[in-house]
C-alpha positions as CSV (number, residue, x, y, z in Angstrom):
1,M,-10.5,-11.4,8.3
2,Y,-8.4,-8.2,8.0
3,V,-8.6,-6.6,4.5
4,Q,-7.0,-3.6,2.9
5,I,-9.2,-2.4,0.1
6,V,-7.8,-0.1,-2.6
7,F,-9.7,1.7,-5.4
8,A,-9.3,4.7,-7.6
9,V,-11.1,7.8,-8.7
10,Q,-12.6,7.4,-12.2
11,G,-10.1,8.9,-14.7
12,R,-7.5,8.9,-11.9
13,T,-8.1,12.7,-11.5
14,N,-7.2,14.4,-8.3
15,L,-10.8,15.0,-7.2
16,I,-10.5,14.3,-3.4
17,K,-9.5,17.6,-1.9
18,E,-8.2,18.3,1.6
19,T,-11.2,20.6,2.2
20,F,-13.5,17.5,2.5
21,R,-11.2,14.5,2.8
22,D,-11.8,14.2,6.5
23,E,-15.6,14.3,6.1
24,L,-15.4,11.7,3.3
25,E,-13.3,9.4,5.5
26,K,-15.7,9.6,8.4
27,F,-18.6,9.0,6.1
28,I,-16.9,5.8,4.7
29,C,-16.1,4.6,8.2
30,G,-19.8,5.0,8.9
31,I,-20.6,2.7,6.0
32,V,-18.1,0.1,7.2
33,S,-19.4,0.2,10.8
34,G,-23.0,0.2,9.7
35,N,-22.4,-3.1,8.0
36,K,-21.0,-4.9,11.0
37,C,-17.3,-4.4,9.9
38,K,-14.6,-2.5,11.9
39,P,-12.8,0.4,10.3
40,L,-9.1,0.2,11.3
41,A,-7.5,2.8,9.0
42,I,-8.5,4.9,6.0
43,Y,-6.7,7.4,3.8
44,C,-8.4,9.1,0.8
45,N,-5.6,10.3,-1.4
46,P,-6.6,12.8,-4.1
47,D,-6.9,10.0,-6.7
48,H,-7.3,6.7,-4.8
49,T,-8.3,5.4,-1.4
50,H,-7.0,2.8,1.0
51,I,-9.3,1.3,3.6
52,F,-8.2,-1.3,6.2
53,I,-11.1,-3.1,7.9
54,G,-11.9,-6.0,10.1
55,L,-14.5,-7.8,7.9
56,H,-17.6,-9.3,9.6
57,P,-18.0,-13.0,8.7
58,T,-21.3,-12.4,7.1
59,M,-19.9,-9.7,4.7
60,S,-17.9,-10.3,1.5
61,V,-15.1,-8.1,0.4
62,S,-16.9,-7.4,-2.9
63,K,-20.2,-6.4,-1.1
64,I,-18.6,-4.0,1.4
65,T,-16.5,-2.5,-1.3
66,E,-19.7,-2.0,-3.5
67,L,-21.4,-0.4,-0.5
68,I,-18.5,1.9,0.2
69,K,-18.0,3.0,-3.4
70,S,-21.7,3.6,-4.2
71,G,-22.5,5.2,-0.8
72,S,-19.5,7.6,-1.0
73,S,-20.1,8.5,-4.6
74,N,-23.7,9.3,-3.9
75,W,-22.7,11.3,-0.8
76,L,-20.0,13.3,-2.7
77,N,-22.5,14.1,-5.5
78,Q,-25.3,15.2,-3.2
79,R,-23.0,17.6,-1.4
80,K,-21.6,18.9,-4.7
81,F,-18.0,19.0,-3.4
82,I,-16.9,18.5,-7.0
83,Q,-17.9,20.1,-10.3
84,G,-19.6,17.5,-12.4
85,K,-20.4,13.9,-11.4
86,F,-18.0,12.0,-9.1
87,N,-17.4,8.2,-9.7
88,W,-14.9,5.6,-8.6
89,Q,-13.3,3.4,-11.2
90,D,-14.6,0.0,-11.8
91,G,-12.8,-2.7,-9.7
92,Y,-10.8,-2.7,-6.5
93,G,-7.9,-4.5,-4.9
94,G,-8.5,-6.6,-1.8
95,F,-5.5,-7.7,0.3
96,T,-5.8,-9.8,3.4
97,Y,-3.6,-9.7,6.5
98,S,-3.1,-11.7,9.8
99,K,-3.8,-10.2,13.2
100,S,-0.1,-9.8,13.8
101,Q,0.2,-7.4,10.8
102,I,-2.6,-5.0,11.9
103,D,-0.3,-2.3,13.4
104,D,2.0,-2.3,10.3
105,V,-0.9,-2.0,7.9
106,V,-2.6,0.8,9.9
107,K,0.7,2.7,9.9
108,Y,1.1,2.1,6.1
109,V,-2.4,3.4,5.3
110,L,-2.2,6.4,7.5
111,N,1.2,7.3,6.1
112,Q,0.0,7.6,2.5
113,P,1.1,11.2,1.9
114,E,4.7,10.4,2.8
115,H,4.6,7.1,0.9
116,H,3.4,8.7,-2.3
117,K,6.3,11.2,-2.2
118,R,8.5,8.2,-3.2
119,K,6.1,6.0,-5.2
120,T,3.3,6.5,-7.7
121,F,0.0,4.8,-7.2
122,R,0.8,2.5,-10.1
123,E,4.2,1.4,-8.5
124,E,2.4,0.9,-5.2
125,Y,-0.4,-1.2,-6.6
126,L,1.8,-3.4,-8.8
127,A,4.0,-4.0,-5.8
128,F,0.9,-5.2,-3.9
129,L,0.1,-7.6,-6.7
130,Q,3.7,-8.9,-6.7
131,K,3.9,-9.2,-2.9
132,F,0.7,-11.1,-2.8
133,D,1.7,-13.3,-5.8
134,I,-1.4,-12.3,-7.7
135,E,-1.4,-13.1,-11.4
136,Y,-3.1,-10.3,-13.5
137,D,-3.9,-9.1,-16.9
138,D,-3.0,-5.5,-17.7
139,R,-6.4,-5.0,-19.4
140,Y,-8.2,-5.3,-16.1
141,L,-6.1,-3.1,-13.9
142,F,-6.8,0.5,-13.0
143,E,-6.4,3.3,-15.6
144,W,-2.8,4.4,-15.2
145,I,-2.9,8.1,-15.7
146,E,0.2,9.4,-14.1
147,N,0.3,13.0,-12.9
148,V,2.9,15.0,-14.7
């Protein structure tokens, strides 16, 4: 199964900086690989992250997401890249794709900086929910704190 996982920084603040983004992405890829899954693409935006993986049949989307979020939060806090304590928001989005879509999704994930020049995270995420025909309750979505 090919899954794009999307989750946000708690408070939607721009805490992921270019100075350590590459290290964070490599660390997250290590978590994915270390749990029998295959990292295909990752991009850590300042306030949210997209990870596209090949999910191992013995791993659930919720479990790999839990491992990624807890492991990367601990890693960031141990290295003190950020003043105060780093946390991801509760929840995530998981979107599945077919093998024929892999190249397009990889390009989408890696092209995040350009993509977000045109669309906010909120617009992007709501478009995912609509595209995948997912019913949702606004109370259970990410905190929508738009940067001004």
